[in-house]
Structures are given as C-alpha cells and as structure tokens.
C-alpha positions, 0 to 999 in steps of 0.5 A: 491509526498512525501515519504509516497506516494512512500512507500505506492505504493511500499507496496501496490504492494508488498502486491498484489504480495504476495497475488497472490503468496498465491493464486498460491500456495494455501497458505491462510497465504500468501493471508491474509498477502498480503491483509493486506500489500496491504491495509496498502499501500493504507492507507499510500498512502492516507496519502501521498496524504492528506499531499500533499493537505495540503501543497498546501492549506497552500501555 
C-alpha cells in the first residue's frame, strides 16, 4: 500500500460523510461537493493500486 492508496481512502470516506451530511441537512451544495470528493478519492485510490501493481511487475 502506498500513500496514494491511503490518501484516496481517506478522501473517499470524507466525501461520503460530507455527502450524507448534505442529505441530512438538505444541502445540495454539500451533497455535490461530497460526491465529487468521494469520486476523487476513488480515483486516487485506483492510482495507488496501479502503482503497486506496476512495482510488483517490475520486480
């Protein structure tokens, strides 16, 4: 696991929390921002997995 995987997981979780908070208080702004942050975290986590895979192939 590398730092992109860890940071991506944290960002994804923070986005989920923000999105659910937006739903609870009926705030479309928080829902949209949370969804975007969640997606960004998933992408960063994916990049981390790709980096790990590339390292294992080159060894």
